[in-house]
C-alpha positions as CSV (number, residue, x, y, z in Angstrom):
1,M,0.2,0.0,0.3
2,Q,1.2,3.5,-1.0
3,L,-0.6,5.5,0.7
4,S,-3.2,5.2,3.3
5,I,-5.8,8.5,4.5
6,L,-7.6,8.0,7.9
7,L,-10.6,10.1,8.3
8,V,-12.8,10.7,11.6
9,T,-16.3,11.8,11.1
10,Y,-19.6,12.5,13.2
11,L,-22.9,13.2,11.7
12,R,-21.4,14.5,8.7
13,L,-22.5,11.6,5.8
14,E,-22.5,14.9,3.4
15,K,-19.2,16.3,3.5
16,T,-17.8,12.8,4.2
17,L,-19.0,11.9,0.6
18,M,-17.8,15.0,-0.9
19,C,-14.3,14.2,0.9
20,L,-14.4,10.2,-0.5
21,D,-15.2,11.8,-4.1
22,G,-12.5,14.0,-4.1
23,I,-9.9,11.9,-2.7
24,R,-10.8,9.2,-5.8
25,K,-10.8,12.2,-8.4
26,N,-7.4,13.1,-7.3
27,T,-5.2,10.1,-6.0
28,L,-3.3,8.5,-8.1
29,G,-2.0,5.1,-7.5
30,E,-2.2,2.6,-4.9
31,F,-4.3,3.7,-1.6
32,E,-6.8,3.0,1.1
33,V,-8.9,5.1,3.4
34,V,-9.9,4.1,6.7
35,L,-13.1,6.1,7.8
36,V,-14.3,6.1,11.6
37,D,-17.6,6.9,12.5
38,N,-17.0,8.4,16.3
39,G,-20.5,7.5,17.8
40,S,-23.1,8.8,15.0
41,P,-26.7,7.7,15.2
42,A,-27.6,4.1,14.3
43,E,-29.0,5.2,10.7
44,V,-26.1,7.7,10.0
45,Q,-23.8,4.7,11.0
46,R,-25.9,2.5,8.5
47,K,-25.7,4.8,5.8
48,T,-21.9,5.5,6.2
49,K,-20.6,1.6,6.5
50,G,-23.0,1.7,3.1
51,L,-19.9,3.6,1.6
52,E,-17.6,0.5,1.5
53,K,-19.8,-0.8,-1.7
54,Q,-19.7,2.5,-3.5
55,F,-15.9,2.7,-2.8
56,P,-14.0,-0.3,-2.9
57,W,-11.0,1.2,-1.2
58,L,-12.7,2.2,1.5
59,T,-12.9,0.3,5.0
60,V,-15.0,1.9,7.9
61,Y,-15.0,1.4,11.3
62,L,-18.3,2.2,13.5
63,L,-17.9,3.5,17.2
64,Q,-20.9,2.9,19.3
65,K,-20.3,5.9,21.3
66,S,-17.7,9.3,20.9
67,D,-14.2,8.3,22.2
68,G,-13.2,12.0,21.6
69,L,-11.5,11.3,18.6
């Protein structure tokens, strides 16, 4: 893996999508993105986890409560 990008989010699904789209358009070569949802409500987390289907280089981790990240 040449590049790893770590993103942390809370209740920002729309901005997260914009960020991931920008990464897809502007990143060349081999890369991965690790996205941590820091305790968003269940519905937001469900949608966030679903992004893995849209972005195959994305791995999503869901925290049940905010750990102060």
